[in-house]
N, CA, C, O and the ligand as a Tripos MOL2 file, in Angstrom:
@<TRIPOS>MOLECULE
protein
  317   315    80     0     0
PROTEIN
NO_CHARGES

@<TRIPOS>ATOM
      1 N         102.7860  115.6270  127.3190 N.3       1 MET1
      2 CA        102.8950  114.9160  126.0380 C.3       1 MET1
      3 C         101.4770  114.6950  125.4550 C.2       1 MET1
      4 O         100.5600  114.2470  126.1450 O.2       1 MET1
      5 N         101.3550  115.0000  124.2680 N.am      2 ALA2
      6 CA        100.0350  114.8630  123.6240 C.3       2 ALA2
      7 C          99.6800  113.3740  123.4080 C.2       2 ALA2
      8 O         100.5290  112.5510  123.0630 O.2       2 ALA2
      9 N          98.4390  113.0830  123.6180 N.am      3 VAL3
     10 CA         97.9710  111.6800  123.4620 C.3       3 VAL3
     11 C          97.7000  111.5120  121.9710 C.2       3 VAL3
     12 O          96.9340  112.2490  121.3520 O.2       3 VAL3
     13 N          98.3880  110.4770  121.4210 N.am      4 ARG4
     14 CA         98.1900  110.2090  120.0330 C.3       4 ARG4
     15 C          96.8800  109.4310  119.8730 C.2       4 ARG4
     16 O          96.6300  108.4290  120.5440 O.2       4 ARG4
     17 N          96.0750  109.9310  118.9710 N.am      5 LYS5
     18 CA         94.8450  109.2060  118.7120 C.3       5 LYS5
     19 C          95.1440  107.9380  117.9130 C.2       5 LYS5
     20 O          95.7300  107.9870  116.8320 O.2       5 LYS5
     21 N          94.7240  106.8010  118.4760 N.am      6 LYS6
     22 CA         95.0250  105.5580  117.7780 C.3       6 LYS6
     23 C          93.8770  105.1460  116.8630 C.2       6 LYS6
     24 O          92.6910  105.1380  117.1930 O.2       6 LYS6
     25 N          94.3450  104.8230  115.7380 N.am      7 PHE7
     26 CA         93.4130  104.3180  114.6860 C.3       7 PHE7
     27 C          93.3230  102.8070  114.7310 C.2       7 PHE7
     28 O          94.3430  102.1300  114.8630 O.2       7 PHE7
     29 N          92.1700  102.2900  114.6280 N.am      8 PRO8
     30 CA         92.1180  100.7850  114.5920 C.3       8 PRO8
     31 C          92.9530  100.1880  113.5130 C.2       8 PRO8
     32 O          92.8890  100.6540  112.3750 O.2       8 PRO8
     33 N          93.7270   99.1960  113.7970 N.am      9 LYS9
     34 CA         94.5930   98.6050  112.8050 C.3       9 LYS9
     35 C          93.7480   97.7930  111.8180 C.2       9 LYS9
     36 O          92.8670   97.0350  112.2240 O.2       9 LYS9
     37 N          94.0240   97.9580  110.5140 N.am     10 ARG10
     38 CA         93.3870   97.1860  109.5940 C.3      10 ARG10
     39 C          93.9820   95.7790  109.5120 C.2      10 ARG10
     40 O          95.1990   95.5990  109.5060 O.2      10 ARG10
     41 N          93.1380   94.8450  109.4530 N.am     11 LYS11
     42 CA         93.6630   93.5340  109.3750 C.3      11 LYS11
     43 C          93.8530   93.0570  107.9560 C.2      11 LYS11
     44 O          92.9230   93.0000  107.1510 O.2      11 LYS11
     45 N          95.0430   92.7320  107.6960 N.am     12 ILE12
     46 CA         95.3910   92.2250  106.3650 C.3      12 ILE12
     47 C          95.6300   90.7070  106.4210 C.2      12 ILE12
     48 O          96.5150   90.2370  107.1360 O.2      12 ILE12
     49 N          94.8840   90.0000  105.7110 N.am     13 THR13
     50 CA         95.0350   88.5460  105.7120 C.3      13 THR13
     51 C          96.1150   88.2000  104.7210 C.2      13 THR13
     52 O          96.0080   88.4750  103.5260 O.2      13 THR13
     53 N          97.1530   87.5930  105.2400 N.am     14 VAL14
     54 CA         98.3500   87.2270  104.3960 C.3      14 VAL14
     55 C          98.2430   85.6810  104.2390 C.2      14 VAL14
     56 O          98.1690   84.9430  105.2210 O.2      14 VAL14
     57 N          98.2390   85.2510  103.0190 N.am     15 PRO15
     58 CA         98.1630   83.7890  102.8510 C.3      15 PRO15
     59 C          99.4860   83.1770  103.3460 C.2      15 PRO15
     60 O         100.5650   83.7210  103.1100 O.2      15 PRO15
     61 N          99.3750   82.0560  104.0220 N.am     16 LYS16
     62 CA        100.5700   81.4030  104.6750 C.3      16 LYS16
     63 C         101.4880   80.6960  103.6310 C.2      16 LYS16
     64 O         102.7060   80.6420  103.8000 O.2      16 LYS16
     65 N         100.8870   80.1760  102.5850 N.am     17 THR17
     66 CA        101.6150   79.4400  101.6460 C.3      17 THR17
     67 C         101.7970   80.2610  100.3990 C.2      17 THR17
     68 O         100.9680   81.1030  100.0550 O.2      17 THR17
     69 N         102.9210   79.9960   99.7140 N.am     18 CYS18
     70 CA        103.2110   80.6310   98.4040 C.3      18 CYS18
     71 C         102.2700   80.1190   97.3790 C.2      18 CYS18
     72 O         102.0440   78.9140   97.2720 O.2      18 CYS18
     73 N         101.6730   81.0910   96.5600 N.am     19 TYR19
     74 CA        100.7480   80.6760   95.5480 C.3      19 TYR19
     75 C         101.4990   79.8240   94.4640 C.2      19 TYR19
     76 O         100.9670   78.7920   94.0560 O.2      19 TYR19
     77 N         102.6380   80.2000   94.0200 N.am     20 PHE20
     78 CA        103.3520   79.4970   93.0170 C.3      20 PHE20
     79 C         103.8800   78.1880   93.4030 C.2      20 PHE20
     80 O         103.9820   77.2970   92.5600 O.2      20 PHE20
     81 N         104.2490   78.0020   94.7200 N.am     21 CYS21
     82 CA        104.6850   76.7290   95.2280 C.3      21 CYS21
     83 C         103.4450   75.7940   95.3380 C.2      21 CYS21
     84 O         103.5540   74.5940   95.0840 O.2      21 CYS21
     85 N         102.3360   76.3210   95.6980 N.am     22 LYS22
     86 CA        101.0670   75.5950   95.9570 C.3      22 LYS22
     87 C         100.5690   75.0670   94.6150 C.2      22 LYS22
     88 O         100.2040   73.8990   94.4810 O.2      22 LYS22
     89 N         100.5650   75.9320   93.6590 N.am     23 GLU23
     90 CA         99.9790   75.5550   92.3080 C.3      23 GLU23
     91 C         101.0540   74.8690   91.4360 C.2      23 GLU23
     92 O         100.7500   74.3980   90.3400 O.2      23 GLU23
     93 N         102.2550   74.8160   91.9030 N.am     24 LYS24
     94 CA        103.3660   74.1680   91.2060 C.3      24 LYS24
     95 C         103.6210   74.8020   89.7720 C.2      24 LYS24
     96 O         103.9110   74.0780   88.8190 O.2      24 LYS24
     97 N         103.5080   76.1300   89.6570 N.am     25 VAL25
     98 CA        103.7310   76.8220   88.4870 C.3      25 VAL25
     99 C         104.8140   77.8780   88.7820 C.2      25 VAL25
    100 O         105.0580   78.2570   89.9270 O.2      25 VAL25
    101 N         105.4530   78.3340   87.6780 N.am     26 GLU26
    102 CA        106.4780   79.3710   87.8400 C.3      26 GLU26
    103 C         105.9290   80.7080   87.3010 C.2      26 GLU26
    104 O         105.2190   80.6750   86.2950 O.2      26 GLU26
    105 N         106.1910   81.8080   87.8620 N.am     27 PRO27
    106 CA        105.7120   83.0500   87.2610 C.3      27 PRO27
    107 C         106.3550   83.3250   85.9210 C.2      27 PRO27
    108 O         107.5780   83.3680   85.7800 O.2      27 PRO27
    109 N         105.4910   83.5100   84.9460 N.am     28 LYS28
    110 CA        105.9360   83.6950   83.5480 C.3      28 LYS28
    111 C         105.3060   84.9120   83.0080 C.2      28 LYS28
    112 O         104.1290   85.1870   83.2420 O.2      28 LYS28
    113 N         106.0970   85.6540   82.2720 N.am     29 TYR29
    114 CA        105.6010   86.9420   81.6930 C.3      29 TYR29
    115 C         104.4190   86.7810   80.7560 C.2      29 TYR29
    116 O         103.6020   87.6940   80.6380 O.2      29 TYR29
    117 N         104.3080   85.6300   80.0810 N.am     30 SER30
    118 CA        103.2160   85.4490   79.1470 C.3      30 SER30
    119 C         101.8820   85.0950   79.8380 C.2      30 SER30
    120 O         100.7950   85.3200   79.3040 O.2      30 SER30
    121 N         102.0210   84.5320   81.0480 N.am     31 ASP31
    122 CA        100.7610   84.1820   81.8260 C.3      31 ASP31
    123 C         100.3990   85.4150   82.7080 C.2      31 ASP31
    124 O         100.8930   85.5740   83.8240 O.2      31 ASP31
    125 N          99.5490   86.2370   82.1700 N.am     32 ILE32
    126 CA         99.2680   87.4660   82.8520 C.3      32 ILE32
    127 C          98.2810   87.3040   83.9820 C.2      32 ILE32
    128 O          98.3110   88.1110   84.9110 O.2      32 ILE32
    129 N          97.4230   86.3320   83.9650 N.am     33 VAL33
    130 CA         96.3920   86.1360   84.9620 C.3      33 VAL33
    131 C          96.9210   85.9690   86.3840 C.2      33 VAL33
    132 O          96.4680   86.6430   87.3090 O.2      33 VAL33
    133 N          97.9130   85.0380   86.5500 N.am     34 PRO34
    134 CA         98.4520   84.9200   87.9210 C.3      34 PRO34
    135 C          99.3280   86.1370   88.2810 C.2      34 PRO34
    136 O          99.4580   86.4410   89.4670 O.2      34 PRO34
    137 N          99.8890   86.7930   87.3830 N.am     35 LEU35
    138 CA        100.7020   88.0460   87.6290 C.3      35 LEU35
    139 C          99.8400   89.1510   88.1510 C.2      35 LEU35
    140 O         100.2230   89.8670   89.0760 O.2      35 LEU35
    141 N          98.6070   89.3070   87.5290 N.am     36 GLN36
    142 CA         97.7300   90.3240   87.9240 C.3      36 GLN36
    143 C          97.2570   90.2840   89.3460 C.2      36 GLN36
    144 O          96.8710   91.2930   89.9370 O.2      36 GLN36
    145 N          97.3010   89.0280   89.9050 N.am     37 LYS37
    146 CA         96.9090   88.8840   91.3020 C.3      37 LYS37
    147 C          97.8410   89.6330   92.2570 C.2      37 LYS37
    148 O          97.4160   90.1220   93.3040 O.2      37 LYS37
    149 N          99.1320   89.7130   91.8740 N.am     38 PHE38
    150 CA        100.1320   90.3400   92.7150 C.3      38 PHE38
    151 C         100.5300   91.7720   92.2820 C.2      38 PHE38
    152 O         101.5830   92.2970   92.6450 O.2      38 PHE38
    153 N          99.6220   92.3630   91.4870 N.am     39 VAL39
    154 CA         99.8290   93.7450   91.1180 C.3      39 VAL39
    155 C          98.6770   94.6000   91.5840 C.2      39 VAL39
    156 O          97.5350   94.2700   91.2630 O.2      39 VAL39
    157 N          98.8930   95.6760   92.3180 N.am     40 SER40
    158 CA         97.8710   96.4920   92.9040 C.3      40 SER40
    159 C          97.0780   97.2360   91.7590 C.2      40 SER40
    160 O          97.3930   97.1560   90.5720 O.2      40 SER40
    161 N          96.0450   97.9470   92.2300 N.am     41 SER41
    162 CA         95.1880   98.6810   91.2360 C.3      41 SER41
    163 C          96.0050   99.8440   90.6500 C.2      41 SER41
    164 O          95.7200  100.2960   89.5410 O.2      41 SER41
    165 N          97.0070  100.3250   91.3770 N.am     42 GLN42
    166 CA         97.9250  101.3690   90.9140 C.3      42 GLN42
    167 C          98.9930  100.8210   89.9970 C.2      42 GLN42
    168 O          99.7660  101.5860   89.4200 O.2      42 GLN42
    169 N          99.0520   99.5140   89.8510 N.am     43 GLY43
    170 CA        100.0660   98.9400   89.0000 C.3      43 GLY43
    171 C         101.3130   98.5540   89.6830 C.2      43 GLY43
    172 O         102.2600   98.1200   89.0260 O.2      43 GLY43
    173 N         101.3700   98.6870   90.9870 N.am     44 LYS44
    174 CA        102.5600   98.3110   91.7400 C.3      44 LYS44
    175 C         102.5560   96.8410   92.1070 C.2      44 LYS44
    176 O         101.5090   96.2280   92.3110 O.2      44 LYS44
    177 N         103.7860   96.2840   92.1860 N.am     45 ILE45
    178 CA        103.9620   94.8940   92.6020 C.3      45 ILE45
    179 C         103.8080   94.8980   94.0850 C.2      45 ILE45
    180 O         104.4630   95.6860   94.7660 O.2      45 ILE45
    181 N         102.9470   94.0290   94.6290 N.am     46 THR46
    182 CA        102.7350   93.9730   96.0900 C.3      46 THR46
    183 C         103.8990   93.3720   96.8330 C.2      46 THR46
    184 O         104.6100   92.5380   96.2730 O.2      46 THR46
    185 N         104.1220   93.7540   98.0570 N.am     47 ALA47
    186 CA        105.2510   93.2850   98.8440 C.3      47 ALA47
    187 C         105.0520   91.8570   99.3130 C.2      47 ALA47
    188 O         103.9280   91.3570   99.3460 O.2      47 ALA47
    189 N         106.0850   91.2370   99.6560 N.am     48 ARG48
    190 CA        106.1060   89.8790  100.0930 C.3      48 ARG48
    191 C         105.3200   89.7340  101.4270 C.2      48 ARG48
    192 O         104.6890   88.7040  101.6670 O.2      48 ARG48
    193 N         105.3670   90.7370  102.2520 N.am     49 SER49
    194 CA        104.6840   90.7720  103.4730 C.3      49 SER49
    195 C         103.1710   90.7980  103.3100 C.2      49 SER49
    196 O         102.4370   90.4620  104.2390 O.2      49 SER49
    197 N         102.7060   91.1980  102.1320 N.am     50 ARG50
    198 CA        101.3050   91.3930  101.7950 C.3      50 ARG50
    199 C         100.7600   90.0920  101.0610 C.2      50 ARG50
    200 O          99.6590   89.6120  101.3310 O.2      50 ARG50
    201 N         101.5770   89.5910  100.1610 N.am     51 ASN51
    202 CA        101.0250   88.5250   99.3100 C.3      51 ASN51
    203 C         101.4350   87.1380   99.7720 C.2      51 ASN51
    204 O         100.8160   86.1660   99.3410 O.2      51 ASN51
    205 N         102.4520   86.9880  100.6320 N.am     52 GLY52
    206 CA        102.7390   85.6690  101.2160 C.3      52 GLY52
    207 C         103.5820   84.7880  100.2970 C.2      52 GLY52
    208 O         103.7030   83.5860  100.5340 O.2      52 GLY52
    209 N         104.1890   85.3970   99.2080 N.am     53 ILE53
    210 CA        104.9460   84.6220   98.3010 C.3      53 ILE53
    211 C         106.3170   84.3570   98.9120 C.2      53 ILE53
    212 O         106.7960   85.1700   99.7020 O.2      53 ILE53
    213 N         106.9610   83.2460   98.5700 N.am     54 CYS54
    214 CA        108.3170   82.9170   99.0320 C.3      54 CYS54
    215 C         109.3120   83.8210   98.3140 C.2      54 CYS54
    216 O         108.9950   84.4220   97.2880 O.2      54 CYS54
    217 N         110.5120   83.9080   98.8640 N.am     55 ALA55
    218 CA        111.5730   84.8400   98.3270 C.3      55 ALA55
    219 C         111.9050   84.4370   96.9100 C.2      55 ALA55
    220 O         112.0320   85.3110   96.0530 O.2      55 ALA55
    221 N         112.0520   83.1610   96.6210 N.am     56 LYS56
    222 CA        112.4850   82.7420   95.2600 C.3      56 LYS56
    223 C         111.4480   83.1600   94.2430 C.2      56 LYS56
    224 O         111.8030   83.6830   93.1870 O.2      56 LYS56
    225 N         110.1530   82.9420   94.5350 N.am     57 HIS57
    226 CA        109.0940   83.2770   93.5420 C.3      57 HIS57
    227 C         108.7980   84.7000   93.4870 C.2      57 HIS57
    228 O         108.3360   85.1880   92.4560 O.2      57 HIS57
    229 N         109.0510   85.4610   94.6120 N.am     58 GLN58
    230 CA        108.8990   86.9460   94.5670 C.3      58 GLN58
    231 C         109.9060   87.5030   93.5610 C.2      58 GLN58
    232 O         109.5650   88.3440   92.7280 O.2      58 GLN58
    233 N         111.1620   87.0200   93.6490 N.am     59 ARG59
    234 CA        112.2000   87.5080   92.7030 C.3      59 ARG59
    235 C         111.7280   87.2450   91.2570 C.2      59 ARG59
    236 O         111.7610   88.1390   90.4120 O.2      59 ARG59
    237 N         111.2840   85.9880   90.9910 N.am     60 ARG60
    238 CA        110.8750   85.6980   89.6580 C.3      60 ARG60
    239 C         109.6060   86.4500   89.2270 C.2      60 ARG60
    240 O         109.4540   86.7940   88.0550 O.2      60 ARG60
    241 N         108.7160   86.6990   90.1620 N.am     61 LEU61
    242 CA        107.5220   87.4870   89.8740 C.3      61 LEU61
    243 C         107.8680   88.8810   89.4820 C.2      61 LEU61
    244 O         107.3220   89.4350   88.5270 O.2      61 LEU61
    245 N         108.7800   89.4480   90.2230 N.am     62 THR62
    246 CA        109.2530   90.9020   89.9460 C.3      62 THR62
    247 C         109.7280   90.9860   88.4710 C.2      62 THR62
    248 O         109.2770   91.8250   87.6910 O.2      62 THR62
    249 N         110.6330   90.0970   88.1490 N.am     63 SER63
    250 CA        111.2300   90.1680   86.8390 C.3      63 SER63
    251 C         110.2300   89.8760   85.7040 C.2      63 SER63
    252 O         110.2950   90.4930   84.6400 O.2      63 SER63
    253 N         109.2950   88.9170   85.9450 N.am     64 SER64
    254 CA        108.3340   88.5770   84.9590 C.3      64 SER64
    255 C         107.2980   89.6810   84.8240 C.2      64 SER64
    256 O         106.8110   89.9190   83.7190 O.2      64 SER64
    257 N         106.9400   90.3720   85.9180 N.am     65 VAL65
    258 CA        106.0450   91.5770   85.8000 C.3      65 VAL65
    259 C         106.6590   92.6650   84.9380 C.2      65 VAL65
    260 O         106.0040   93.2490   84.0750 O.2      65 VAL65
    261 N         107.9690   92.9260   85.2030 N.am     66 LYS66
    262 CA        108.6810   93.9180   84.5150 C.3      66 LYS66
    263 C         108.8190   93.5840   83.0000 C.2      66 LYS66
    264 O         108.7640   94.4600   82.1360 O.2      66 LYS66
    265 N         108.9990   92.2870   82.7360 N.am     67 HIS67
    266 CA        109.1010   91.8240   81.3600 C.3      67 HIS67
    267 C         107.7550   92.0490   80.6890 C.2      67 HIS67
    268 O         107.7100   92.6040   79.5910 O.2      67 HIS67
    269 N         106.6320   91.6280   81.3290 N.am     68 ALA68
    270 CA        105.2770   91.8110   80.8260 C.3      68 ALA68
    271 C         104.9640   93.2770   80.5860 C.2      68 ALA68
    272 O         104.2680   93.6280   79.6320 O.2      68 ALA68
    273 N         105.4880   94.1360   81.4660 N.am     69 ARG69
    274 CA        105.2110   95.5650   81.3390 C.3      69 ARG69
    275 C         105.9260   96.1130   80.0410 C.2      69 ARG69
    276 O         105.3930   96.9540   79.3180 O.2      69 ARG69
    277 N         107.1390   95.5870   79.8070 N.am     70 HIS70
    278 CA        107.8780   96.0320   78.6630 C.3      70 HIS70
    279 C         107.1830   95.6300   77.3740 C.2      70 HIS70
    280 O         107.2440   96.3620   76.3860 O.2      70 HIS70
    281 N         106.5620   94.5430   77.3680 N.am     71 LEU71
    282 CA        105.8280   94.0440   76.2480 C.3      71 LEU71
    283 C         104.4510   94.5420   76.1630 C.2      71 LEU71
    284 O         103.6850   94.1070   75.3030 O.2      71 LEU71
    285 N         104.0810   95.4820   77.0610 N.am     72 ALA72
    286 CA        102.7360   96.1370   77.0880 C.3      72 ALA72
    287 C         101.6220   95.1200   77.4330 C.2      72 ALA72
    288 O         100.4890   95.3280   77.0010 O.2      72 ALA72
    289 N         101.8860   94.0360   78.1880 N.am     73 LEU73
    290 CA        100.8970   93.1280   78.6060 C.3      73 LEU73
    291 C         100.3330   93.5630   79.9700 C.2      73 LEU73
    292 O          99.1840   93.2800   80.3080 O.2      73 LEU73
    293 N         101.1510   94.2310   80.7080 N.am     74 LEU74
    294 CA        100.6470   94.8180   81.9880 C.3      74 LEU74
    295 C         100.9590   96.2930   81.9640 C.2      74 LEU74
    296 O         101.9270   96.7250   81.3390 O.2      74 LEU74
    297 N         100.1030   97.0930   82.6740 N.am     75 PRO75
    298 CA        100.3400   98.5010   82.6690 C.3      75 PRO75
    299 C         101.4420   98.8690   83.6760 C.2      75 PRO75
    300 O         101.6350   98.1870   84.6830 O.2      75 PRO75
    301 N         102.1340   99.9310   83.3880 N.am     76 PHE76
    302 CA        103.1390  100.5170   84.3280 C.3      76 PHE76
    303 C         102.4090  101.2230   85.4680 C.2      76 PHE76
    304 O         102.8160  101.1250   86.6260 O.2      76 PHE76
    305 N         101.2840  101.9640   85.1240 N.am     77 VAL77
    306 CA        100.5480  102.7110   86.0690 C.3      77 VAL77
    307 C          99.0780  102.3550   85.8820 C.2      77 VAL77
    308 O          98.6220  102.1480   84.7580 O.2      77 VAL77
    309 N          98.3410  102.2840   86.9840 N.am     78 GLY78
    310 CA         96.9150  101.9320   86.9240 C.3      78 GLY78
    311 C          96.1420  103.1810   86.5830 C.2      78 GLY78
    312 O          96.6980  104.2260   86.2470 O.2      78 GLY78
    313 N          94.7660  103.0220   86.6870 N.am     79 GLN79
    314 CA         93.9110  104.1220   86.4420 C.3      79 GLN79
    315 C          93.9130  105.1500   87.5270 C.2      79 GLN79
    316 O          93.2090  106.1540   87.4280 O.2      79 GLN79
    317 ZN        107.1780   79.8460   96.1130 Zn       80 ZN80
@<TRIPOS>BOND
     1     1     2 1
     2     2     3 1
     3     3     4 2
     4     3     5 am
     5     5     6 1
     6     6     7 1
     7     7     8 2
     8     7     9 am
     9     9    10 1
    10    10    11 1
    11    11    12 2
    12    11    13 am
    13    13    14 1
    14    14    15 1
    15    15    16 2
    16    15    17 am
    17    17    18 1
    18    18    19 1
    19    19    20 2
    20    19    21 am
    21    21    22 1
    22    22    23 1
    23    23    24 2
    24    23    25 am
    25    25    26 1
    26    26    27 1
    27    27    28 2
    28    27    29 am
    29    29    30 1
    30    30    31 1
    31    31    32 2
    32    31    33 am
    33    33    34 1
    34    34    35 1
    35    35    36 2
    36    35    37 am
    37    37    38 1
    38    38    39 1
    39    39    40 2
    40    39    41 am
    41    41    42 1
    42    42    43 1
    43    43    44 2
    44    43    45 am
    45    45    46 1
    46    46    47 1
    47    47    48 2
    48    47    49 am
    49    49    50 1
    50    50    51 1
    51    51    52 2
    52    51    53 am
    53    53    54 1
    54    54    55 1
    55    55    56 2
    56    55    57 am
    57    57    58 1
    58    58    59 1
    59    59    60 2
    60    59    61 am
    61    61    62 1
    62    62    63 1
    63    63    64 2
    64    63    65 am
    65    65    66 1
    66    66    67 1
    67    67    68 2
    68    67    69 am
    69    69    70 1
    70    70    71 1
    71    71    72 2
    72    71    73 am
    73    73    74 1
    74    74    75 1
    75    75    76 2
    76    75    77 am
    77    77    78 1
    78    78    79 1
    79    79    80 2
    80    79    81 am
    81    81    82 1
    82    82    83 1
    83    83    84 2
    84    83    85 am
    85    85    86 1
    86    86    87 1
    87    87    88 2
    88    87    89 am
    89    89    90 1
    90    90    91 1
    91    91    92 2
    92    91    93 am
    93    93    94 1
    94    94    95 1
    95    95    96 2
    96    95    97 am
    97    97    98 1
    98    98    99 1
    99    99   100 2
   100    99   101 am
   101   101   102 1
   102   102   103 1
   103   103   104 2
   104   103   105 am
   105   105   106 1
   106   106   107 1
   107   107   108 2
   108   107   109 am
   109   109   110 1
   110   110   111 1
   111   111   112 2
   112   111   113 am
   113   113   114 1
   114   114   115 1
   115   115   116 2
   116   115   117 am
   117   117   118 1
   118   118   119 1
   119   119   120 2
   120   119   121 am
   121   121   122 1
   122   122   123 1
   123   123   124 2
   124   123   125 am
   125   125   126 1
   126   126   127 1
   127   127   128 2
   128   127   129 am
   129   129   130 1
   130   130   131 1
   131   131   132 2
   132   131   133 am
   133   133   134 1
   134   134   135 1
   135   135   136 2
   136   135   137 am
   137   137   138 1
   138   138   139 1
   139   139   140 2
   140   139   141 am
   141   141   142 1
   142   142   143 1
   143   143   144 2
   144   143   145 am
   145   145   146 1
   146   146   147 1
   147   147   148 2
   148   147   149 am
   149   149   150 1
   150   150   151 1
   151   151   152 2
   152   151   153 am
   153   153   154 1
   154   154   155 1
   155   155   156 2
   156   155   157 am
   157   157   158 1
   158   158   159 1
   159   159   160 2
   160   159   161 am
   161   161   162 1
   162   162   163 1
   163   163   164 2
   164   163   165 am
   165   165   166 1
   166   166   167 1
   167   167   168 2
   168   167   169 am
   169   169   170 1
   170   170   171 1
   171   171   172 2
   172   171   173 am
   173   173   174 1
   174   174   175 1
   175   175   176 2
   176   175   177 am
   177   177   178 1
   178   178   179 1
   179   179   180 2
   180   179   181 am
   181   181   182 1
   182   182   183 1
   183   183   184 2
   184   183   185 am
   185   185   186 1
   186   186   187 1
   187   187   188 2
   188   187   189 am
   189   189   190 1
   190   190   191 1
   191   191   192 2
   192   191   193 am
   193   193   194 1
   194   194   195 1
   195   195   196 2
   196   195   197 am
   197   197   198 1
   198   198   199 1
   199   199   200 2
   200   199   201 am
   201   201   202 1
   202   202   203 1
   203   203   204 2
   204   203   205 am
   205   205   206 1
   206   206   207 1
   207   207   208 2
   208   207   209 am
   209   209   210 1
   210   210   211 1
   211   211   212 2
   212   211   213 am
   213   213   214 1
   214   214   215 1
   215   215   216 2
   216   215   217 am
   217   217   218 1
   218   218   219 1
   219   219   220 2
   220   219   221 am
   221   221   222 1
   222   222   223 1
   223   223   224 2
   224   223   225 am
   225   225   226 1
   226   226   227 1
   227   227   228 2
   228   227   229 am
   229   229   230 1
   230   230   231 1
   231   231   232 2
   232   231   233 am
   233   233   234 1
   234   234   235 1
   235   235   236 2
   236   235   237 am
   237   237   238 1
   238   238   239 1
   239   239   240 2
   240   239   241 am
   241   241   242 1
   242   242   243 1
   243   243   244 2
   244   243   245 am
   245   245   246 1
   246   246   247 1
   247   247   248 2
   248   247   249 am
   249   249   250 1
   250   250   251 1
   251   251   252 2
   252   251   253 am
   253   253   254 1
   254   254   255 1
   255   255   256 2
   256   255   257 am
   257   257   258 1
   258   258   259 1
   259   259   260 2
   260   259   261 am
   261   261   262 1
   262   262   263 1
   263   263   264 2
   264   263   265 am
   265   265   266 1
   266   266   267 1
   267   267   268 2
   268   267   269 am
   269   269   270 1
   270   270   271 1
   271   271   272 2
   272   271   273 am
   273   273   274 1
   274   274   275 1
   275   275   276 2
   276   275   277 am
   277   277   278 1
   278   278   279 1
   279   279   280 2
   280   279   281 am
   281   281   282 1
   282   282   283 1
   283   283   284 2
   284   283   285 am
   285   285   286 1
   286   286   287 1
   287   287   288 2
   288   287   289 am
   289   289   290 1
   290   290   291 1
   291   291   292 2
   292   291   293 am
   293   293   294 1
   294   294   295 1
   295   295   296 2
   296   295   297 am
   297   297   298 1
   298   298   299 1
   299   299   300 2
   300   299   301 am
   301   301   302 1
   302   302   303 1
   303   303   304 2
   304   303   305 am
   305   305   306 1
   306   306   307 1
   307   307   308 2
   308   307   309 am
   309   309   310 1
   310   310   311 1
   311   311   312 2
   312   311   313 am
   313   313   314 1
   314   314   315 1
   315   315   316 2
@<TRIPOS>SUBSTRUCTURE
     1 MET1         2 RESIDUE 1 A MET
     2 ALA2         6 RESIDUE 1 A ALA
     3 VAL3        10 RESIDUE 1 A VAL
     4 ARG4        14 RESIDUE 1 A ARG
     5 LYS5        18 RESIDUE 1 A LYS
     6 LYS6        22 RESIDUE 1 A LYS
     7 PHE7        26 RESIDUE 1 A PHE
     8 PRO8        30 RESIDUE 1 A PRO
     9 LYS9        34 RESIDUE 1 A LYS
    10 ARG10       38 RESIDUE 1 A ARG
    11 LYS11       42 RESIDUE 1 A LYS
    12 ILE12       46 RESIDUE 1 A ILE
    13 THR13       50 RESIDUE 1 A THR
    14 VAL14       54 RESIDUE 1 A VAL
    15 PRO15       58 RESIDUE 1 A PRO
    16 LYS16       62 RESIDUE 1 A LYS
    17 THR17       66 RESIDUE 1 A THR
    18 CYS18       70 RESIDUE 1 A CYS
    19 TYR19       74 RESIDUE 1 A TYR
    20 PHE20       78 RESIDUE 1 A PHE
    21 CYS21       82 RESIDUE 1 A CYS
    22 LYS22       86 RESIDUE 1 A LYS
    23 GLU23       90 RESIDUE 1 A GLU
    24 LYS24       94 RESIDUE 1 A LYS
    25 VAL25       98 RESIDUE 1 A VAL
    26 GLU26      102 RESIDUE 1 A GLU
    27 PRO27      106 RESIDUE 1 A PRO
    28 LYS28      110 RESIDUE 1 A LYS
    29 TYR29      114 RESIDUE 1 A TYR
    30 SER30      118 RESIDUE 1 A SER
    31 ASP31      122 RESIDUE 1 A ASP
    32 ILE32      126 RESIDUE 1 A ILE
    33 VAL33      130 RESIDUE 1 A VAL
    34 PRO34      134 RESIDUE 1 A PRO
    35 LEU35      138 RESIDUE 1 A LEU
    36 GLN36      142 RESIDUE 1 A GLN
    37 LYS37      146 RESIDUE 1 A LYS
    38 PHE38      150 RESIDUE 1 A PHE
    39 VAL39      154 RESIDUE 1 A VAL
    40 SER40      158 RESIDUE 1 A SER
    41 SER41      162 RESIDUE 1 A SER
    42 GLN42      166 RESIDUE 1 A GLN
    43 GLY43      170 RESIDUE 1 A GLY
    44 LYS44      174 RESIDUE 1 A LYS
    45 ILE45      178 RESIDUE 1 A ILE
    46 THR46      182 RESIDUE 1 A THR
    47 ALA47      186 RESIDUE 1 A ALA
    48 ARG48      190 RESIDUE 1 A ARG
    49 SER49      194 RESIDUE 1 A SER
    50 ARG50      198 RESIDUE 1 A ARG
    51 ASN51      202 RESIDUE 1 A ASN
    52 GLY52      206 RESIDUE 1 A GLY
    53 ILE53      210 RESIDUE 1 A ILE
    54 CYS54      214 RESIDUE 1 A CYS
    55 ALA55      218 RESIDUE 1 A ALA
    56 LYS56      222 RESIDUE 1 A LYS
    57 HIS57      226 RESIDUE 1 A HIS
    58 GLN58      230 RESIDUE 1 A GLN
    59 ARG59      234 RESIDUE 1 A ARG
    60 ARG60      238 RESIDUE 1 A ARG
    61 LEU61      242 RESIDUE 1 A LEU
    62 THR62      246 RESIDUE 1 A THR
    63 SER63      250 RESIDUE 1 A SER
    64 SER64      254 RESIDUE 1 A SER
    65 VAL65      258 RESIDUE 1 A VAL
    66 LYS66      262 RESIDUE 1 A LYS
    67 HIS67      266 RESIDUE 1 A HIS
    68 ALA68      270 RESIDUE 1 A ALA
    69 ARG69      274 RESIDUE 1 A ARG
    70 HIS70      278 RESIDUE 1 A HIS
    71 LEU71      282 RESIDUE 1 A LEU
    72 ALA72      286 RESIDUE 1 A ALA
    73 LEU73      290 RESIDUE 1 A LEU
    74 LEU74      294 RESIDUE 1 A LEU
    75 PRO75      298 RESIDUE 1 A PRO
    76 PHE76      302 RESIDUE 1 A PHE
    77 VAL77      306 RESIDUE 1 A VAL
    78 GLY78      310 RESIDUE 1 A GLY
    79 GLN79      314 RESIDUE 1 A GLN
    80 ZN80       317 GROUP 0 **** ****
């Protein structure tokens, strides 16, 4: 059996608390600045395992990012 070369695991720091619960704000399509934090450079919405957002706010974030994309406030694809 071939020995698989192990790559060192990259450490991803995941915030323990939800950003929206902490700040006591709701994700809104018109507030682009907090939404941009959870969108990657490629324009993808980051996963809950990466951004530490609770399930309720992740659902609302997803729909508000999609709404903002439709209104051309956020890009569908990054550079
Ligand atoms: Zn939350």
